N, CA and C atoms as an extended XYZ file, in Angstrom:
477
Properties=species:S:1:pos:R:3:atomname:S:1:resname:S:1:resid:I:1 pbc="F F F"
N       132.676       -1.174      -65.993 N   MET     1
C       132.907        0.225      -66.273 CA  MET     1
C       132.020        1.064      -65.347 C   MET     1
N       132.563        2.154      -64.868 N   ALA     2
C       131.815        3.061      -63.993 CA  ALA     2
C       130.746        3.799      -64.791 C   ALA     2
N       129.684        4.191      -64.110 N   ALA     3
C       128.616        4.964      -64.756 CA  ALA     3
C       129.181        6.275      -65.294 C   ALA     3
N       128.672        6.707      -66.451 N   GLN     4
C       129.128        7.932      -67.090 CA  GLN     4
C       127.935        8.814      -67.428 C   GLN     4
N       128.213       10.075      -67.695 N   LYS     5
C       127.175       10.998      -68.150 CA  LYS     5
C       126.645       10.516      -69.496 C   LYS     5
N       125.362       10.741      -69.731 N   VAL     6
C       124.707       10.305      -70.974 CA  VAL     6
C       124.514       11.511      -71.883 C   VAL     6
N       124.911       11.378      -73.135 N   ASN     7
C       124.706       12.443      -74.121 CA  ASN     7
C       123.272       12.417      -74.623 C   ASN     7
N       122.559       13.507      -74.420 N   ALA     8
C       121.167       13.586      -74.890 CA  ALA     8
C       121.084       13.400      -76.396 C   ALA     8
N       122.099       13.840      -77.129 N   ARG     9
C       122.070       13.732      -78.594 CA  ARG     9
C       122.125       12.287      -79.075 C   ARG     9
N       122.429       11.348      -78.168 N   GLU    10
C       122.522        9.944      -78.547 CA  GLU    10
C       121.272        9.138      -78.200 C   GLU    10
N       120.236        9.808      -77.689 N   ILE    11
C       118.969        9.121      -77.443 CA  ILE    11
C       118.308        8.865      -78.790 C   ILE    11
N       117.877        7.645      -78.995 N   ARG    12
C       117.181        7.282      -80.236 CA  ARG    12
C       115.678        7.339      -79.988 C   ARG    12
N       114.931        7.840      -80.984 N   MET    13
C       113.483        7.947      -80.886 CA  MET    13
C       112.876        7.531      -82.211 C   MET    13
N       111.784        6.769      -82.150 N   GLN    14
C       111.097        6.332      -83.364 CA  GLN    14
C       109.590        6.409      -83.160 C   GLN    14
N       108.879        6.701      -84.242 N   ILE    15
C       107.420        6.702      -84.260 CA  ILE    15
C       106.959        5.569      -85.165 C   ILE    15
N       105.878        4.913      -84.762 N   GLU    16
C       105.291        3.855      -85.581 CA  GLU    16
C       104.319        4.480      -86.565 C   GLU    16
N       104.356        4.021      -87.788 N   ASP    17
C       103.426        4.497      -88.815 CA  ASP    17
C       102.080        3.828      -88.563 C   ASP    17
N       101.095        4.596      -88.138 N   SER    18
C        99.789        4.019      -87.794 CA  SER    18
C        99.087        3.408      -89.005 C   SER    18
N        99.457        3.827      -90.205 N   LEU    19
C        98.864        3.263      -91.418 CA  LEU    19
C        99.580        1.997      -91.867 C   LEU    19
N       100.770        1.747      -91.306 N   ASN    20
C       101.570        0.551      -91.596 CA  ASN    20
C       102.140        0.016      -90.292 C   ASN    20
N       101.287       -0.574      -89.425 N   PRO    21
C       101.759       -1.039      -88.114 CA  PRO    21
C       102.998       -1.923      -88.236 C   PRO    21
N       103.924       -1.715      -87.311 N   GLY    22
C       105.177       -2.460      -87.323 CA  GLY    22
C       106.285       -1.761      -88.098 C   GLY    22
N       105.946       -0.656      -88.778 N   THR    23
C       106.932        0.132      -89.509 CA  THR    23
C       107.312        1.335      -88.645 C   THR    23
N       108.595        1.433      -88.303 N   TRP    24
C       109.080        2.482      -87.415 CA  TRP    24
C       109.959        3.447      -88.188 C   TRP    24
N       109.816        4.739      -87.899 N   THR    25
C       110.607        5.777      -88.553 CA  THR    25
C       111.408        6.523      -87.491 C   THR    25
N       112.706        6.629      -87.736 N   GLU    26
C       113.633        7.267      -86.794 CA  GLU    26
C       113.556        8.785      -86.897 C   GLU    26
N       113.583        9.453      -85.740 N   PHE    27
C       113.707       10.906      -85.723 CA  PHE    27
C       115.170       11.250      -85.968 C   PHE    27
N       115.385       12.262      -86.781 N   ARG    28
C       116.758       12.650      -87.110 CA  ARG    28
C       117.349       13.506      -85.998 C   ARG    28
N       118.476       13.055      -85.482 N   THR    29
C       119.233       13.777      -84.465 CA  THR    29
C       120.659       13.913      -84.971 C   THR    29
N       121.563       14.332      -84.112 N   ALA    30
C       122.960       14.460      -84.527 CA  ALA    30
C       123.551       13.124      -84.955 C   ALA    30
N       123.069       12.022      -84.360 N   ASN    31
C       123.689       10.718      -84.601 CA  ASN    31
C       122.789        9.682      -85.259 C   ASN    31
N       121.498        9.932      -85.371 N   PHE    32
C       120.586        8.916      -85.887 CA  PHE    32
C       119.677        9.500      -86.950 C   PHE    32
N       119.082        8.619      -87.739 N   GLY    33
C       118.276        9.053      -88.862 CA  GLY    33
C       119.194        9.381      -90.024 C   GLY    33
N       118.607        9.831      -91.118 N   SER    34
C       119.421       10.112      -92.304 CA  SER    34
C       119.485       11.614      -92.547 C   SER    34
N       120.655       12.106      -92.811 N   GLY    35
C       120.819       13.514      -93.141 CA  GLY    35
C       120.954       14.398      -91.925 C   GLY    35
N       120.764       15.683      -92.142 N   GLU    36
C       120.910       16.694      -91.104 CA  GLU    36
C       119.916       16.460      -89.971 C   GLU    36
N       120.388       16.554      -88.736 N   GLY    37
C       119.518       16.347      -87.580 CA  GLY    37
C       118.607       17.524      -87.319 C   GLY    37
N       117.381       17.229      -86.947 N   GLY    38
C       116.433       18.292      -86.621 CA  GLY    38
C       116.160       18.395      -85.134 C   GLY    38
N       116.093       17.264      -84.444 N   ILE    39
C       115.804       17.260      -83.012 CA  ILE    39
C       117.088       17.586      -82.265 C   ILE    39
N       117.019       18.579      -81.367 N   ASN    40
C       118.213       18.935      -80.612 CA  ASN    40
C       117.956       19.078      -79.115 C   ASN    40
N       116.759       18.714      -78.666 N   SER    41
C       116.449       18.780      -77.240 CA  SER    41
C       115.332       17.793      -76.922 C   SER    41
N       115.501       17.052      -75.834 N   VAL    42
C       114.457       16.137      -75.380 CA  VAL    42
C       114.248       16.321      -73.883 C   VAL    42
N       113.007       16.137      -73.452 N   THR    43
C       112.666       16.187      -72.034 CA  THR    43
C       111.668       15.082      -71.755 C   THR    43
N       112.007       14.201      -70.834 N   ILE    44
C       111.110       13.114      -70.429 CA  ILE    44
C       110.595       13.456      -69.040 C   ILE    44
N       109.273       13.578      -68.920 N   THR    45
C       108.686       14.051      -67.677 CA  THR    45
C       107.727       13.030      -67.088 C   THR    45
N       107.987       12.578      -65.856 N   PRO    46
C       107.006       11.728      -65.179 CA  PRO    46
C       105.865       12.597      -64.655 C   PRO    46
N       104.683       12.036      -64.637 N   GLU    47
C       103.503       12.753      -64.135 CA  GLU    47
C       102.786       11.857      -63.136 C   GLU    47
N       102.353       12.448      -62.037 N   TYR    48
C       101.685       11.684      -60.991 CA  TYR    48
C       100.402       12.376      -60.569 C   TYR    48
N        99.383       11.579      -60.332 N   GLU    49
C        98.150       12.091      -59.737 CA  GLU    49
C        98.002       11.398      -58.395 C   GLU    49
N        97.777       12.206      -57.380 N   THR    50
C        97.654       11.659      -56.032 CA  THR    50
C        96.261       11.933      -55.475 C   THR    50
N        95.931       11.195      -54.423 N   THR    51
C        94.686       11.442      -53.723 CA  THR    51
C        95.013       11.705      -52.256 C   THR    51
N        94.287       12.616      -51.693 N   ASP    52
C        94.471       12.982      -50.294 CA  ASP    52
C        93.869       11.896      -49.411 C   ASP    52
N        94.648       11.350      -48.489 N   THR    53
C        94.154       10.323      -47.558 CA  THR    53
C        94.222       10.814      -46.115 C   THR    53
N        94.333       12.144      -45.956 N   THR    54
C        94.421       12.734      -44.625 CA  THR    54
C        93.110       12.540      -43.856 C   THR    54
N        93.244       12.167      -42.599 N   THR    55
C        92.080       12.032      -41.698 CA  THR    55
C        92.365       12.815      -40.426 C   THR    55
N        91.373       12.864      -39.528 N   PHE    56
C        91.605       13.498      -38.232 CA  PHE    56
C        92.762       12.823      -37.508 C   PHE    56
N        92.914       11.516      -37.726 N   GLY    57
C        93.988       10.765      -37.092 CA  GLY    57
C        95.370       11.113      -37.618 C   GLY    57
N        95.444       11.884      -38.697 N   SER    58
C        96.739       12.273      -39.259 CA  SER    58
C        97.421       13.344      -38.413 C   SER    58
N        96.715       13.870      -37.440 N   GLN    59
C        97.272       14.847      -36.504 CA  GLN    59
C        97.886       16.067      -37.208 C   GLN    59
N        97.202       16.540      -38.256 N   GLY    60
C        97.652       17.750      -38.934 CA  GLY    60
C        98.766       17.526      -39.948 C   GLY    60
N        99.130       16.283      -40.176 N   ARG    61
C       100.161       15.979      -41.164 CA  ARG    61
C        99.490       15.432      -42.416 C   ARG    61
N        99.767       16.056      -43.546 N   ALA    62
C        99.143       15.634      -44.804 CA  ALA    62
C        99.562       14.210      -45.145 C   ALA    62
N        98.616       13.441      -45.656 N   GLU    63
C        98.873       12.092      -46.145 CA  GLU    63
C        98.264       11.963      -47.533 C   GLU    63
N        98.938       11.216      -48.393 N   SER    64
C        98.422       11.011      -49.753 CA  SER    64
C        99.004        9.738      -50.328 C   SER    64
N        98.418        9.309      -51.448 N   GLN    65
C        98.890        8.136      -52.165 CA  GLN    65
C        98.874        8.431      -53.664 C   GLN    65
N        99.837        7.850      -54.382 N   VAL    66
C        99.851        7.972      -55.836 CA  VAL    66
C        98.761        7.063      -56.389 C   VAL    66
N        97.892        7.611      -57.225 N   MET    67
C        96.793        6.853      -57.816 CA  MET    67
C        96.968        6.645      -59.315 C   MET    67
N        97.797        7.483      -59.928 N   GLN    68
C        97.997        7.379      -61.380 CA  GLN    68
C        99.390        7.877      -61.731 C   GLN    68
N       100.046        7.162      -62.651 N   GLU    69
C       101.380        7.541      -63.094 CA  GLU    69
C       101.353        7.632      -64.613 C   GLU    69
N       102.007        8.642      -65.133 N   GLY    70
C       102.085        8.809      -66.580 CA  GLY    70
C       103.434        9.364      -66.970 C   GLY    70
N       103.615        9.553      -68.264 N   ARG    71
C       104.886       10.074      -68.734 CA  ARG    71
C       104.686       10.785      -70.060 C   ARG    71
N       105.439       11.870      -70.233 N   THR    72
C       105.477       12.568      -71.520 CA  THR    72
C       106.918       12.676      -71.993 C   THR    72
N       107.060       12.813      -73.290 N   PHE    73
C       108.371       12.931      -73.939 CA  PHE    73
C       108.267       14.118      -74.886 C   PHE    73
N       109.025       15.168      -74.636 N   VAL    74
C       108.987       16.363      -75.478 CA  VAL    74
C       110.241       16.401      -76.342 C   VAL    74
N       110.035       16.615      -77.631 N   MET    75
C       111.136       16.786      -78.588 CA  MET    75
C       111.061       18.186      -79.161 C   MET    75
N       112.204       18.835      -79.255 N   GLU    76
C       112.279       20.168      -79.844 CA  GLU    76
C       113.454       20.224      -80.798 C   GLU    76
N       113.363       21.085      -81.767 N   GLY    77
C       114.457       21.249      -82.712 CA  GLY    77
C       114.054       22.147      -83.858 C   GLY    77
N       114.537       21.778      -85.031 N   PHE    78
C       114.286       22.569      -86.230 CA  PHE    78
C       113.383       21.822      -87.194 C   PHE    78
N       112.487       22.555      -87.840 N   LEU    79
C       111.636       21.991      -88.879 CA  LEU    79
C       112.515       21.566      -90.044 C   LEU    79
N       112.341       20.333      -90.493 N   LEU    80
C       113.091       19.816      -91.638 CA  LEU    80
C       112.131       19.612      -92.801 C   LEU    80
N       112.402       20.294      -93.907 N   LYS    81
C       111.502       20.259      -95.052 CA  LYS    81
C       112.333       20.293      -96.326 C   LYS    81
N       111.983       19.442      -97.283 N   ASP    82
C       112.660       19.413      -98.568 CA  ASP    82
C       112.281       20.681      -99.334 C   ASP    82
N       113.245       21.541      -99.661 N   PRO    83
C       112.901       22.804     -100.316 CA  PRO    83
C       112.334       22.643     -101.721 C   PRO    83
N       112.655       21.550     -102.394 N   SER    84
C       112.156       21.386     -103.758 CA  SER    84
C       110.775       20.740     -103.792 C   SER    84
N       110.510       19.779     -102.908 N   SER    85
C       109.212       19.087     -102.941 CA  SER    85
C       108.236       19.600     -101.887 C   SER    85
N       108.772       20.260     -100.852 N   GLY    86
C       107.917       20.702      -99.752 CA  GLY    86
C       107.614       19.596      -98.747 C   GLY    86
N       108.171       18.405      -98.967 N   ALA    87
C       107.899       17.276      -98.076 CA  ALA    87
C       108.619       17.450      -96.744 C   ALA    87
N       107.892       17.172      -95.671 N   LEU    88
C       108.495       17.189      -94.344 CA  LEU    88
C       109.381       15.976      -94.136 C   LEU    88
N       110.303       16.089      -93.197 N   ASP    89
C       111.065       14.938      -92.738 CA  ASP    89
C       110.076       13.820      -92.424 C   ASP    89
N       110.378       12.562      -92.761 N   PRO    90
C       109.407       11.478      -92.581 CA  PRO    90
C       108.861       11.334      -91.153 C   PRO    90
N       109.713       11.417      -90.133 N   ALA    91
C       109.215       11.283      -88.758 CA  ALA    91
C       108.329       12.471      -88.384 C   ALA    91
N       108.730       13.664      -88.759 N   MET    92
C       107.926       14.853      -88.465 CA  MET    92
C       106.581       14.785      -89.180 C   MET    92
N       106.584       14.284      -90.408 N   ALA    93
C       105.329       14.147      -91.155 CA  ALA    93
C       104.382       13.178      -90.450 C   ALA    93
N       104.924       12.072      -89.912 N   LEU    94
C       104.078       11.115      -89.181 CA  LEU    94
C       103.510       11.747      -87.915 C   LEU    94
N       104.316       12.547      -87.217 N   VAL    95
C       103.817       13.234      -86.022 CA  VAL    95
C       102.685       14.178      -86.394 C   VAL    95
N       102.870       14.931      -87.461 N   GLU    96
C       101.834       15.896      -87.850 CA  GLU    96
C       100.555       15.185      -88.263 C   GLU    96
N       100.675       14.025      -88.897 N   LEU    97
C        99.505       13.212      -89.240 CA  LEU    97
C        98.798       12.737      -87.970 C   LEU    97
N        99.567       12.188      -87.025 N   GLN    98
C        98.977       11.670      -85.787 CA  GLN    98
C        98.344       12.769      -84.955 C   GLN    98
N        98.960       13.950      -84.924 N   ALA    99
C        98.445       15.056      -84.123 CA  ALA    99
C        97.070       15.515      -84.601 C   ALA    99
N        96.744       15.230      -85.854 N   ALA   100
C        95.450       15.637      -86.410 CA  ALA   100
C        94.374       14.570      -86.244 C   ALA   100
N        94.742       13.383      -85.747 N   ARG   101
C        93.787       12.284      -85.612 CA  ARG   101
C        93.095       12.344      -84.257 C   ARG   101
N        91.893       11.809      -84.194 N   LEU   102
C        91.076       11.878      -82.976 CA  LEU   102
C        90.689       10.495      -82.478 C   LEU   102
N        90.289       10.432      -81.213 N   GLY   103
C        89.797        9.185      -80.632 CA  GLY   103
C        90.858        8.102      -80.672 C   GLY   103
N        90.400        6.856      -80.850 N   GLY   104
C        91.314        5.722      -80.912 CA  GLY   104
C        92.329        5.838      -82.025 C   GLY   104
N        91.976        6.545      -83.096 N   ASP   105
C        92.904        6.722      -84.219 CA  ASP   105
C        94.101        7.604      -83.856 C   ASP   105
N        93.980        8.356      -82.747 N   SER   106
C        95.084        9.243      -82.361 CA  SER   106
C        96.248        8.489      -81.738 C   SER   106
N        96.050        7.214      -81.428 N   LEU   107
C        97.087        6.434      -80.760 CA  LEU   107
C        97.944        5.660      -81.754 C   LEU   107
N        99.224        5.702      -81.539 N   THR   108
C       100.180        4.903      -82.307 CA  THR   108
C       101.379        4.637      -81.429 C   THR   108
N       102.331        3.865      -81.918 N   GLY   109
C       103.494        3.510      -81.133 CA  GLY   109
C       104.597        4.552      -81.164 C   GLY   109
N       105.325        4.605      -80.066 N   PHE   110
C       106.510        5.458      -79.925 CA  PHE   110
C       107.516        4.675      -79.090 C   PHE   110
N       108.779        4.770      -79.445 N   ARG   111
C       109.793        4.085      -78.650 CA  ARG   111
C       111.079        4.893      -78.634 C   ARG   111
N       111.852        4.667      -77.567 N   PHE   112
C       113.107        5.380      -77.424 CA  PHE   112
C       114.096        4.521      -76.646 C   PHE   112
N       115.377        4.846      -76.801 N   ALA   113
C       116.444        4.116      -76.114 CA  ALA   113
C       117.599        5.058      -75.826 C   ALA   113
N       118.189        4.856      -74.668 N   PHE   114
C       119.359        5.623      -74.272 CA  PHE   114
C       120.621        4.910      -74.779 C   PHE   114
N       121.739        5.639      -74.887 N   PRO   115
C       122.989        5.008      -75.312 CA  PRO   115
C       123.320        3.810      -74.415 C   PRO   115
N       123.720        2.727      -75.044 N   GLY   116
C       124.071        1.523      -74.303 CA  GLY   116
C       122.906        0.598      -74.022 C   GLY   116
N       121.668        1.066      -74.210 N   ASP   117
C       120.503        0.202      -73.994 CA  ASP   117
C       120.474       -0.911      -75.044 C   ASP   117
N       120.009       -2.071      -74.631 N   THR   118
C       119.820       -3.180      -75.572 CA  THR   118
C       118.348       -3.392      -75.887 C   THR   118
N       117.493       -2.614      -75.205 N   THR   119
C       116.052       -2.687      -75.464 CA  THR   119
C       115.489       -1.276      -75.628 C   THR   119
N       114.440       -1.202      -76.407 N   TRP   120
C       113.656        0.022      -76.532 CA  TRP   120
C       112.710        0.104      -75.341 C   TRP   120
N       112.393        1.304      -74.871 N   GLU   121
C       111.204        1.507      -74.047 CA  GLU   121
C       110.095        1.800      -75.040 C   GLU   121
N       109.066        0.982      -75.039 N   VAL   122
C       108.016        1.069      -76.045 CA  VAL   122
C       106.723        1.560      -75.413 C   VAL   122
N       106.162        2.592      -75.999 N   TRP   123
C       104.828        3.054      -75.644 CA  TRP   123
C       103.928        2.608      -76.798 C   TRP   123
N       103.288        1.460      -76.640 N   ALA   124
C       102.469        0.897      -77.717 CA  ALA   124
C       101.345        1.836      -78.119 C   ALA   124
N       100.829        2.564      -77.144 N   ASP   125
C        99.782        3.553      -77.394 CA  ASP   125
C       100.248        4.904      -76.871 C   ASP   125
N       100.431        5.822      -77.791 N   ALA   126
C       100.837        7.177      -77.442 CA  ALA   126
C       100.130        8.144      -78.377 C   ALA   126
N        99.900        9.347      -77.879 N   HIS   127
C        99.345       10.379      -78.767 CA  HIS   127
C       100.291       11.566      -78.804 C   HIS   127
N       100.176       12.347      -79.876 N   PHE   128
C       101.127       13.399      -80.189 CA  PHE   128
C       100.422       14.743      -80.273 C   PHE   128
N       101.047       15.757      -79.692 N   GLN   129
C       100.554       17.127      -79.787 CA  GLN   129
C       101.682       17.990      -80.329 C   GLN   129
N       101.362       18.777      -81.352 N   LEU   130
C       102.358       19.671      -81.933 CA  LEU   130
C       102.562       20.891      -81.059 C   LEU   130
N       103.788       21.392      -81.053 N   GLY   131
C       104.098       22.646      -80.377 CA  GLY   131
C       104.136       23.776      -81.387 C   GLY   131
N       104.584       24.919      -80.927 N   ASP   132
C       104.674       26.093      -81.790 CA  ASP   132
C       105.773       25.925      -82.832 C   ASP   132
N       105.564       26.569      -83.969 N   LYS   133
C       106.585       26.678      -85.013 CA  LYS   133
C       106.860       28.162      -85.178 C   LYS   133
N       108.094       28.486      -85.447 N   GLY   134
C       108.361       29.892      -85.691 CA  GLY   134
C       109.818       30.235      -85.579 C   GLY   134
N       110.085       31.533      -85.581 N   GLY   135
C       111.435       32.044      -85.478 CA  GLY   135
C       111.469       33.503      -85.865 C   GLY   135
N       112.588       34.124      -85.597 N   GLY   136
C       112.778       35.531      -85.923 CA  GLY   136
C       113.525       35.706      -87.222 C   GLY   136
N       113.919       36.923      -87.477 N   ASN   137
C       114.556       37.301      -88.720 CA  ASN   137
C       115.779       36.457      -89.050 C   ASN   137
N       116.586       36.151      -88.074 N   ASN   138
C       117.833       35.421      -88.313 CA  ASN   138
C       117.802       34.012      -87.734 C   ASN   138
N       116.616       33.440      -87.598 N   ASP   139
C       116.455       32.113      -87.002 CA  ASP   139
C       116.054       31.081      -88.045 C   ASP   139
N       116.281       29.836      -87.721 N   LYS   140
C       115.694       28.718      -88.453 CA  LYS   140
C       114.347       28.435      -87.802 C   LYS   140
N       113.386       27.921      -88.554 N   VAL   141
C       112.049       27.636      -88.017 CA  VAL   141
C       112.146       26.473      -87.032 C   VAL   141
N       111.541       26.658      -85.869 N   THR   142
C       111.550       25.626      -84.837 CA  THR   142
C       110.388       24.660      -85.037 C   THR   142
N       110.511       23.495      -84.423 N   TRP   143
C       109.474       22.457      -84.467 CA  TRP   143
C       109.530       21.721      -83.138 C   TRP   143
N       108.368       21.346      -82.619 N   SER   144
C       108.353       20.570      -81.381 CA  SER   144
C       107.078       19.750      -81.302 C   SER   144
N       107.140       18.710      -80.469 N   CYS   145
C       105.951       17.922      -80.197 CA  CYS   145
C       106.064       17.313      -78.806 C   CYS   145
N       104.902       17.010      -78.249 N   THR   146
C       104.826       16.314      -76.964 CA  THR   146
C       104.171       14.973      -77.214 C   THR   146
N       104.837       13.906      -76.779 N   VAL   147
C       104.317       12.548      -76.883 CA  VAL   147
C       103.829       12.160      -75.492 C   VAL   147
N       102.585       11.686      -75.407 N   THR   148
C       102.019       11.277      -74.121 CA  THR   148
C       101.698        9.796      -74.168 C   THR   148
N       102.247        9.058      -73.213 N   ARG   149
C       101.994        7.618      -73.122 CA  ARG   149
C       100.556        7.394      -72.659 C   ARG   149
N        99.874        6.430      -73.278 N   SER   150
C        98.537        6.007      -72.878 CA  SER   150
C        98.625        4.533      -72.520 C   SER   150
N        98.555        4.214      -71.246 N   GLY   151
C        98.704        2.835      -70.809 CA  GLY   151
C       100.123        2.552      -70.384 C   GLY   151
N       100.453        1.286      -70.204 N   PRO   152
C       101.788        0.916      -69.697 CA  PRO   152
C       102.857        0.938      -70.775 C   PRO   152
N       104.094        1.040      -70.320 N   ALA   153
C       105.251        0.899      -71.209 CA  ALA   153
C       105.683       -0.560      -71.224 C   ALA   153
N       106.278       -0.973      -72.329 N   THR   154
C       106.871       -2.309      -72.444 CA  THR   154
C       108.278       -2.130      -72.978 C   THR   154
N       108.926       -3.225      -73.292 N   THR   155
C       110.256       -3.163      -73.906 CA  THR   155
C       110.305       -4.086      -75.110 C   THR   155
N       111.258       -3.824      -75.982 N   ALA   156
C       111.507       -4.681      -77.148 CA  ALA   156
C       112.995       -4.610      -77.456 C   ALA   156
N       113.546       -5.711      -77.915 N   ALA   157
C       114.976       -5.756      -78.243 CA  ALA   157
C       115.284       -4.809      -79.385 C   ALA   157
N       116.428       -4.152      -79.282 N   ILE   158
C       116.902       -3.309      -80.378 CA  ILE   158
C       117.575       -4.223      -81.393 C   ILE   158
N       117.066       -4.209      -82.605 N   ALA   159
C       117.611       -5.093      -83.656 CA  ALA   159
C       118.823       -4.473      -84.302 C   ALA   159
């Protein structure tokens, strides 16, 4: 089959419960998780740090090398909260817990897969930062977070 466009709404994302290692919770999107989807936008950004290697011998042409590579994953959407209990969506609640942790405790697992993938891309160590929440008079409250990989990525079979 020829390559096709990929629907962003079909990307699967899960966070590992740092208090119960090996337990993964799915983020609710249009197609995954349970109930109404909250995440409606994702952005995966590579990050590079380079060092200047220019010398007099470079004859005025800049030279550099990549010294560090990283990646972030941004999720945006709507805040999901049970109106009767006040409980947040389970994945969002785990993100908010992780975002408040410091040092080594701030790291937990995150994984994602594109449609058709047979393996997860796994970030065994990742930390989470919350974005702004808010909205106007006729808006639903927004929610976002940035996941930053710490160390290398691995893969795991999708069960």
